[in-house]
C-alpha positions as CSV (number, residue, x, y, z in Angstrom):
1,M,0.0,0.1,0.0
2,G,1.4,3.4,-1.0
3,V,2.1,6.1,1.5
4,G,-0.5,8.4,-0.3
5,V,-3.2,5.7,-0.2
6,Y,-2.5,4.9,3.5
7,G,-2.8,8.6,4.3
8,D,-6.1,8.8,2.5
9,I,-7.4,5.9,4.6
10,Q,-6.1,7.5,7.8
11,L,-7.9,10.8,7.0
12,H,-11.1,8.8,6.1
13,R,-10.9,7.1,9.6
14,A,-10.3,10.4,11.4
15,G,-13.1,12.2,9.6
16,Q,-15.6,9.4,10.4
17,A,-14.5,9.4,14.1
18,E,-14.8,13.2,14.4
19,A,-18.3,13.1,12.9
20,F,-19.5,10.6,15.5
21,D,-17.8,12.3,18.3
22,A,-19.8,15.3,17.4
23,I,-23.0,13.4,17.0
24,G,-22.8,11.6,20.3
25,S,-26.1,10.7,22.0
26,R,-28.0,12.4,19.1
27,Y,-27.5,9.1,17.2
28,D,-29.8,7.2,19.4
29,E,-32.3,10.1,19.3
30,A,-32.3,10.0,15.5
31,F,-32.7,6.2,15.4
32,P,-35.0,5.6,18.4
33,D,-36.8,2.4,17.3
34,K,-34.4,-0.4,16.3
35,E,-36.7,-3.3,15.8
36,G,-34.5,-5.1,13.3
37,Q,-31.3,-4.6,15.3
38,I,-32.8,-5.8,18.5
39,A,-34.3,-8.8,16.8
40,A,-30.8,-9.6,15.2
41,A,-29.0,-9.3,18.5
42,G,-31.7,-11.5,20.1
43,W,-31.0,-14.1,17.5
44,L,-27.3,-14.0,18.3
45,A,-27.9,-14.2,22.0
46,E,-30.2,-17.2,21.6
47,S,-27.6,-18.9,19.5
48,L,-25.0,-18.8,22.2
49,P,-24.5,-20.3,25.7
50,I,-24.4,-18.1,28.7
51,G,-20.9,-16.7,29.2
52,A,-19.9,-16.8,25.6
53,R,-17.6,-14.1,24.4
54,V,-19.2,-11.6,21.8
55,L,-17.5,-8.7,20.0
56,D,-19.7,-5.8,18.9
57,I,-18.1,-4.0,16.0
58,G,-19.0,-0.3,15.8
59,C,-20.7,-0.4,19.2
60,G,-21.5,3.3,19.3
61,T,-23.2,4.3,22.6
62,G,-23.5,0.7,23.6
63,L,-27.4,0.9,23.2
64,P,-29.1,-1.2,22.5
65,T,-26.9,-4.0,21.4
66,C,-24.1,-4.2,24.1
67,R,-26.8,-3.7,26.8
68,Q,-28.9,-6.4,25.3
69,L,-26.1,-8.8,25.0
70,V,-24.8,-8.3,28.5
71,D,-28.4,-8.7,29.9
72,A,-28.5,-12.1,28.0
73,G,-25.5,-13.2,30.2
74,L,-22.8,-12.9,27.5
75,E,-19.2,-11.5,27.9
76,V,-19.3,-8.5,25.7
77,T,-16.4,-6.5,24.1
78,G,-17.2,-3.4,22.0
79,I,-15.0,-1.6,19.6
80,D,-15.5,1.8,17.9
81,V,-13.4,4.6,16.3
82,S,-15.2,7.4,18.2
83,A,-13.9,8.2,21.6
84,G,-17.0,10.2,22.3
85,M,-19.3,7.2,21.6
86,L,-17.1,5.0,23.7
87,A,-17.4,7.3,26.7
88,L,-21.2,7.1,26.4
89,A,-21.0,3.3,26.0
90,R,-18.9,2.9,29.2
91,E,-21.5,4.8,31.1
92,S,-24.5,2.9,29.6
93,V,-23.0,-0.6,29.8
94,P,-20.2,-0.7,32.5
95,E,-20.3,-4.4,32.5
96,A,-18.8,-4.6,29.1
97,T,-15.2,-3.9,28.0
98,F,-14.6,-1.3,25.3
99,H,-11.6,-0.4,23.1
100,R,-11.1,2.4,20.6
101,A,-10.3,0.4,17.5
102,D,-11.3,0.0,13.8
103,I,-11.9,-3.6,12.6
104,I,-9.3,-3.1,9.8
105,D,-6.7,-2.0,12.5
106,V,-7.5,-5.0,14.6
107,G,-6.8,-7.2,11.5
108,R,-3.3,-5.7,11.1
109,L,-2.2,-6.7,14.6
110,D,0.0,-9.7,15.2
111,R,-2.2,-12.6,16.5
112,S,-0.5,-12.5,19.8
113,D,-1.6,-8.8,20.2
114,R,-5.2,-9.3,18.9
115,L,-8.4,-9.6,20.8
116,R,-8.9,-13.3,21.7
117,R,-11.3,-15.3,19.5
118,F,-15.1,-14.9,20.1
119,E,-18.1,-17.2,19.9
120,G,-20.2,-14.5,18.4
121,V,-19.8,-11.2,16.5
122,S,-22.3,-8.4,15.7
123,A,-21.8,-5.6,13.3
124,F,-24.7,-3.2,13.0
125,F,-24.3,-0.5,10.4
126,S,-20.6,-0.2,11.0
127,L,-19.1,-1.9,7.9
128,L,-21.2,0.5,5.8
129,M,-18.7,3.3,7.1
130,L,-15.9,1.7,5.1
131,P,-15.1,2.0,1.4
132,R,-16.4,-1.1,-0.5
133,A,-12.7,-2.2,-1.2
134,E,-12.3,-2.7,2.5
135,I,-15.5,-4.5,3.3
136,P,-14.4,-8.0,2.1
137,Q,-11.1,-7.5,4.2
138,A,-13.3,-6.6,7.3
139,L,-15.4,-9.7,6.8
140,A,-12.2,-11.8,6.5
141,I,-11.1,-10.3,9.8
142,V,-14.4,-11.2,11.4
143,H,-14.0,-14.7,10.1
144,D,-10.6,-14.9,11.7
145,L,-11.8,-13.5,15.0
146,L,-14.6,-16.1,15.3
147,V,-14.1,-19.6,16.5
148,P,-14.9,-22.2,13.9
149,G,-18.7,-22.5,13.7
150,G,-19.0,-19.1,15.4
151,W,-22.1,-16.9,14.9
152,F,-22.2,-13.6,13.1
153,T,-25.0,-11.1,12.6
154,L,-24.6,-8.2,10.2
155,G,-26.7,-5.1,9.6
156,M,-26.4,-3.0,6.5
157,V,-28.5,-0.5,4.6
158,E,-29.5,-1.7,1.1
159,A,-27.9,0.8,-1.3
160,D,-25.7,0.6,-4.4
161,L,-23.0,3.1,-3.1
162,D,-19.3,3.2,-2.6
163,D,-17.7,5.7,-0.2
164,F,-20.5,8.1,-0.9
165,E,-20.4,11.4,1.0
166,M,-23.6,12.4,2.6
167,P,-24.9,14.8,5.3
168,F,-25.8,13.1,8.6
169,L,-27.1,14.8,11.7
170,G,-25.3,18.1,10.9
171,N,-22.1,16.4,10.0
172,T,-20.7,14.7,6.8
173,V,-20.0,11.0,6.7
174,R,-19.1,8.6,3.9
175,V,-21.0,5.4,3.4
176,S,-21.0,2.3,1.3
177,G,-23.6,-0.4,0.6
178,Y,-24.7,-3.2,-1.6
179,L,-28.0,-4.5,-3.1
180,R,-29.2,-7.5,-1.1
181,D,-28.0,-10.3,-3.5
182,D,-24.6,-8.7,-3.8
183,L,-24.2,-8.3,0.0
184,R,-25.2,-11.9,0.4
185,Q,-22.5,-12.9,-2.1
186,V,-19.8,-10.9,-0.4
187,V,-20.5,-12.4,3.0
188,E,-20.6,-16.0,1.6
189,D,-17.4,-15.4,-0.2
190,A,-15.8,-14.4,3.1
191,G,-16.5,-17.9,4.5
192,F,-19.9,-17.6,6.1
193,D,-23.2,-19.6,5.6
194,V,-26.1,-17.2,5.6
195,L,-28.7,-18.9,7.6
196,K,-31.4,-16.2,7.5
197,E,-32.0,-12.9,6.0
198,D,-34.4,-10.1,7.3
199,S,-35.2,-6.7,6.0
200,F,-37.0,-3.8,7.6
201,P,-38.0,-0.4,6.1
202,Y,-36.9,2.3,8.4
203,S,-37.6,6.0,8.6
204,P,-35.2,7.9,11.1
205,A,-36.5,10.6,13.3
206,A,-33.8,13.0,12.0
207,L,-34.9,15.2,9.2
208,D,-31.6,15.0,7.3
209,A,-31.5,11.1,7.4
210,P,-33.4,9.6,4.5
211,P,-35.7,6.5,4.8
212,E,-33.8,3.3,4.3
213,E,-34.2,-0.4,3.8
214,Q,-32.2,-2.2,6.6
215,L,-30.8,-5.7,5.8
216,F,-29.9,-8.2,8.5
217,L,-27.9,-11.3,7.6
218,H,-27.7,-14.1,10.4
219,C,-24.6,-16.1,9.6
220,R,-22.2,-18.9,10.8
221,R,-18.6,-19.2,10.1
222,R,-17.7,-22.3,8.2
223,A,-15.3,-24.5,10.1
């Protein structure tokens, strides 16, 4: 990877983190009803034994997912690029462990320095913050962080977009997406069996956030 490309990626990460630092708790206010996300996290919790280790990628404020998984008796670790979001998460879910990290950065670490393997992983609307070129890499990292046969639930917005700049809660973020068949193919190519797919139309409370179709894939890592 050239220096210029790496610099662009670092600027992308910094810009996304700064936007969510500024958004803070307004994110939960803009997306108050998370029916699909709650159902998907419930599926993950029901698939795992009490005490299983779960990683929530892009945990945000910790609500509702980290709180839901902790309440289900799971050992929860959350990662996010936004220090502001993580501060809120630590207040909301003190029983969980949180790290400021990007999933791609976790994948670059030597195995001895990485987070230990997990029985389950959730990633709700966090991979859409990456350029499309990095999403297969992120899925490969998720595959590596899971034990063989581990469970993975993914939430994305259905959209044919790649690193598209858009206004969001008074800030600017860059997002990517896939049409549902393409998303399923990318996930399967990363070594997962897609066991179930759900979709929910969603209208955020925020005026500058457009209606969207939320896709949830419930998956298992192939051994």
